[in-house]
C-alpha positions as CSV (number, residue, x, y, z in Angstrom):
1,M,-7.4,-106.1,-24.0
2,H,-9.6,-104.0,-21.3
3,R,-10.9,-100.5,-21.5
4,R,-11.0,-98.6,-18.2
5,L,-13.9,-96.6,-18.0
6,V,-13.1,-93.0,-16.4
7,F,-16.1,-91.4,-14.8
8,E,-15.7,-87.8,-14.5
9,E,-17.7,-85.5,-11.7
10,P,-20.4,-83.5,-13.3
11,V,-20.2,-79.9,-13.5
12,S,-21.9,-77.4,-10.9
13,R,-25.0,-76.2,-12.8
14,A,-25.2,-73.6,-9.9
15,A,-21.7,-72.4,-11.4
16,I,-23.0,-72.9,-15.2
17,W,-25.9,-70.7,-14.4
18,S,-24.0,-67.8,-12.3
19,R,-21.6,-67.3,-15.1
20,R,-24.7,-67.0,-17.7
21,L,-27.2,-64.8,-15.1
22,A,-23.9,-62.6,-14.4
23,W,-23.5,-61.8,-18.3
24,F,-27.3,-61.3,-18.2
25,S,-27.3,-58.8,-15.7
26,L,-24.3,-57.0,-17.0
27,A,-26.5,-56.3,-20.1
28,V,-29.2,-55.3,-18.3
29,L,-27.4,-53.1,-16.4
30,L,-25.7,-51.5,-19.4
31,L,-29.4,-50.8,-20.9
32,S,-30.5,-49.6,-17.7
33,V,-27.9,-47.0,-17.6
34,L,-28.6,-45.8,-20.8
35,L,-32.3,-46.0,-20.6
36,V,-31.6,-43.5,-17.1
37,R,-29.6,-41.3,-19.4
38,L,-32.2,-40.7,-22.0
39,R,-34.9,-39.9,-19.6
40,E,-35.2,-36.9,-17.1
41,P,-33.4,-37.7,-14.2
42,S,-35.5,-38.6,-11.4
43,I,-35.3,-41.0,-8.2
44,E,-38.2,-43.2,-10.0
45,G,-36.3,-43.7,-12.9
46,L,-33.7,-45.5,-11.1
47,A,-36.1,-48.3,-10.6
48,P,-34.3,-50.1,-13.9
49,I,-31.4,-49.9,-12.1
50,A,-31.9,-51.1,-9.1
51,G,-33.8,-54.2,-10.7
52,A,-30.7,-54.6,-12.6
53,Y,-29.0,-55.5,-9.2
54,V,-31.4,-57.9,-8.5
55,F,-29.9,-60.1,-11.1
56,V,-26.4,-59.2,-10.0
57,L,-27.6,-60.3,-6.5
58,A,-29.1,-63.6,-7.7
59,A,-25.4,-64.5,-10.1
60,L,-23.7,-63.6,-6.7
61,G,-25.8,-66.3,-4.7
62,L,-25.9,-68.9,-7.5
63,A,-21.6,-68.6,-7.6
64,V,-21.2,-68.8,-3.9
65,L,-23.5,-72.0,-3.9
66,A,-21.5,-73.3,-6.7
67,F,-18.2,-73.0,-4.6
68,I,-20.2,-74.8,-1.8
69,R,-21.6,-77.5,-4.0
70,I,-17.8,-78.1,-5.6
71,W,-16.0,-78.6,-1.8
72,Q,-18.9,-80.8,-0.8
73,Q,-19.3,-83.0,-3.6
74,G,-16.5,-82.4,-6.0
75,H,-18.1,-81.1,-8.7
76,R,-16.0,-79.7,-11.4
77,G,-16.6,-75.9,-12.2
78,V,-14.4,-73.7,-10.2
79,G,-13.4,-71.7,-13.2
80,I,-16.5,-70.9,-14.1
81,A,-17.8,-69.6,-11.1
82,S,-14.3,-67.7,-10.9
83,G,-15.2,-66.1,-14.1
84,A,-18.7,-65.4,-13.1
85,L,-17.3,-63.7,-9.9
86,L,-15.0,-61.8,-11.9
87,L,-17.6,-60.2,-14.3
88,L,-20.0,-59.3,-11.2
89,L,-16.9,-57.1,-9.8
90,I,-18.2,-54.5,-12.7
91,P,-21.4,-54.0,-11.1
92,L,-20.4,-54.5,-7.4
93,A,-17.5,-52.0,-7.5
94,P,-19.4,-48.8,-8.0
95,A,-22.5,-50.3,-5.9
96,G,-19.8,-50.7,-3.4
97,Y,-18.7,-47.2,-3.5
98,V,-21.7,-45.8,-3.4
99,G,-22.1,-47.6,0.0
100,L,-19.2,-46.3,1.1
101,K,-20.1,-42.7,0.5
102,L,-23.3,-43.3,2.4
103,L,-21.6,-44.3,5.5
104,T,-18.6,-42.0,5.5
105,R,-20.0,-38.9,4.2
106,P,-23.3,-36.6,5.7
107,T,-26.5,-36.6,4.9
108,L,-26.1,-33.2,3.2
109,A,-27.4,-32.0,-0.5
110,D,-26.1,-28.3,-0.9
111,V,-22.4,-27.7,-0.2
112,S,-21.4,-24.0,0.3
113,T,-17.9,-22.1,1.0
114,D,-20.0,-19.8,2.8
115,I,-21.9,-21.4,5.9
116,D,-23.2,-18.2,7.3
117,D,-24.0,-16.1,4.6
118,P,-24.5,-18.6,1.5
119,P,-24.9,-17.3,-1.9
120,G,-28.4,-17.3,-3.1
121,F,-29.1,-18.8,-6.9
122,S,-30.6,-16.6,-9.4
123,R,-34.5,-16.4,-9.9
124,S,-34.2,-15.1,-13.3
125,Q,-36.6,-16.8,-16.0
126,A,-33.1,-18.1,-17.9
127,A,-32.3,-19.7,-14.4
128,L,-35.3,-21.2,-13.4
129,T,-36.5,-22.5,-17.4
130,A,-32.6,-24.1,-16.8
131,R,-33.8,-25.5,-13.5
132,A,-37.2,-26.7,-14.2
133,G,-38.5,-24.1,-12.1
134,R,-36.7,-25.6,-9.1
135,V,-34.7,-23.1,-6.7
136,P,-32.7,-24.8,-4.0
137,P,-34.0,-24.2,-0.6
138,D,-32.4,-22.4,2.1
139,V,-30.6,-25.3,4.4
140,P,-30.7,-24.7,8.7
141,A,-27.9,-23.4,10.1
142,E,-27.5,-26.9,12.1
143,R,-27.1,-28.6,8.8
144,R,-24.5,-26.2,7.9
145,R,-22.4,-27.1,10.4
146,L,-22.4,-30.9,9.3
147,Q,-20.6,-29.7,6.4
148,R,-17.6,-28.1,8.5
149,Q,-16.9,-31.3,9.9
150,A,-17.2,-33.3,6.6
151,Y,-15.3,-31.0,4.6
152,P,-12.7,-28.7,6.0
153,K,-11.2,-27.7,3.1
154,T,-14.3,-26.0,1.3
155,V,-13.5,-22.4,2.0
156,P,-13.8,-19.3,0.1
157,I,-11.4,-18.4,-2.3
158,L,-9.5,-15.6,-1.6
159,L,-7.6,-13.7,-4.5
160,E,-5.0,-10.8,-4.6
161,L,-6.9,-9.6,-7.7
162,P,-9.3,-7.1,-8.5
163,A,-13.5,-8.4,-8.2
164,E,-13.4,-8.1,-12.1
165,A,-10.2,-10.2,-12.9
166,A,-11.7,-12.6,-10.2
167,F,-15.2,-12.9,-11.9
168,D,-13.2,-13.1,-15.2
169,L,-11.2,-16.3,-13.7
170,S,-14.1,-17.6,-12.5
171,R,-16.2,-18.0,-15.7
172,R,-13.2,-19.5,-17.9
173,A,-12.6,-22.1,-14.5
174,A,-16.7,-22.8,-14.9
175,T,-16.6,-23.1,-18.8
176,A,-13.2,-25.4,-18.4
177,L,-15.2,-28.1,-16.3
178,G,-17.5,-28.3,-18.4
179,W,-19.8,-26.7,-16.6
180,Q,-23.4,-24.9,-18.5
181,V,-23.1,-21.3,-17.7
182,L,-26.8,-19.9,-17.6
183,E,-25.9,-16.5,-16.8
184,S,-23.4,-14.0,-15.5
185,T,-23.4,-10.4,-14.0
186,R,-20.3,-8.7,-13.5
187,P,-19.1,-7.2,-10.3
188,G,-20.5,-3.2,-9.7
189,G,-24.0,-2.3,-8.8
190,R,-25.2,-1.4,-5.1
191,S,-23.9,-4.6,-3.3
192,G,-20.9,-4.5,-5.8
193,A,-20.8,-8.3,-5.9
194,G,-20.8,-10.5,-9.4
195,R,-22.4,-13.8,-10.3
196,I,-22.5,-16.6,-11.9
197,E,-25.2,-19.3,-12.3
198,A,-24.1,-22.9,-13.7
199,V,-25.5,-26.4,-14.2
200,A,-23.0,-28.9,-13.7
201,R,-24.1,-32.8,-15.1
202,G,-22.7,-36.0,-13.9
203,R,-20.6,-38.3,-16.8
204,I,-22.5,-41.9,-16.0
205,L,-26.2,-41.0,-14.8
206,R,-26.6,-37.0,-16.3
207,F,-27.6,-36.1,-12.8
208,S,-27.4,-31.9,-12.1
209,E,-25.9,-30.2,-9.8
210,D,-27.2,-26.1,-9.9
211,I,-23.8,-24.2,-9.0
212,T,-24.3,-20.3,-8.2
213,I,-20.8,-18.5,-7.8
214,R,-20.5,-15.1,-5.8
215,I,-17.5,-12.8,-6.6
216,R,-16.8,-9.6,-4.1
217,P,-14.4,-7.2,-4.1
218,R,-12.5,-7.0,-0.6
219,V,-9.8,-4.2,0.5
220,D,-6.8,-6.0,-0.6
221,G,-8.5,-7.9,-3.4
222,S,-11.5,-10.3,-4.1
223,R,-13.5,-13.4,-2.3
224,I,-15.1,-16.2,-4.3
225,D,-18.0,-18.0,-2.8
226,V,-19.3,-21.3,-4.2
227,R,-22.6,-23.1,-3.7
228,S,-23.6,-26.4,-5.1
229,A,-26.7,-28.0,-5.0
230,S,-28.3,-31.5,-5.7
231,R,-31.6,-31.7,-7.5
232,L,-32.3,-35.1,-6.7
233,G,-32.4,-36.7,-3.2
234,S,-31.0,-35.9,0.4
235,H,-27.6,-37.3,-0.1
236,D,-25.3,-35.9,-2.6
237,L,-22.4,-38.7,-1.9
238,G,-19.7,-36.0,-1.4
239,V,-20.2,-34.9,-5.2
240,N,-21.1,-31.0,-4.3
241,A,-18.0,-30.7,-2.3
242,E,-16.0,-32.6,-5.1
243,R,-17.2,-29.8,-7.4
244,I,-16.6,-27.0,-5.3
245,A,-13.1,-28.5,-4.8
246,A,-12.4,-28.9,-8.7
247,F,-13.5,-25.2,-9.3
248,A,-10.8,-24.1,-6.5
249,D,-8.3,-26.2,-8.0
250,E,-8.8,-24.9,-11.7
251,I,-8.8,-21.4,-10.4
252,E,-5.4,-22.1,-8.7
253,L,-4.4,-23.6,-12.1
254,L,-5.4,-20.3,-14.2
255,M,-3.8,-18.2,-11.5
256,D,-0.4,-19.8,-12.0
257,N,-0.6,-19.5,-15.7
258,R,-1.2,-16.0,-15.6
């Protein structure tokens, strides 16, 4: 009786290490996000996340190398390398989303429904303390015009309601969206305008946007203008326009439920 020896092709080491590194990069990325959330947000504070993506790219390179080796030399490990690629989709998907926003959105970090006369931010002690002493700077008119092309639906909210009622709706909408209302002034006085000052924070990295809402009376009702400004960087990835749109939608919902 003769035994027949069966020689199996070895498993690609690149495939094995791509899977190991994929799991490691996910763990590092998760810890980095938690670390950023615990600290005061800053551009420098994103360094741990950038470091985690170095491991993500290394794992991606190993997975690609594994497929090449498997194709050329007949090594086993297709399933292992494929699993690594599926794991890497978790961190690569948000990175791709950010890249798409960088390419398709203008370099703006301050968006207003009134580009000719944007609402000003409060300089009261309470507002300055909440913003760590920061007052969002004025944006040149030519920069504001970029917004008109990119976000044509970011326009004033016109209501057939008295300014007092519009103020109450605005405050309710800000609260419903989870914004931290810092202070508010009801319509009246010399200008006749009301104002709400608020801060909104991102869900994942907890980056902050400063928001000011201006309510002005009109002959046939009231006008609400909203300005949202990011504290970090020169590109908001469209977040400020999205916040203003969410506020407008919330106002519409509250109006429908009146």
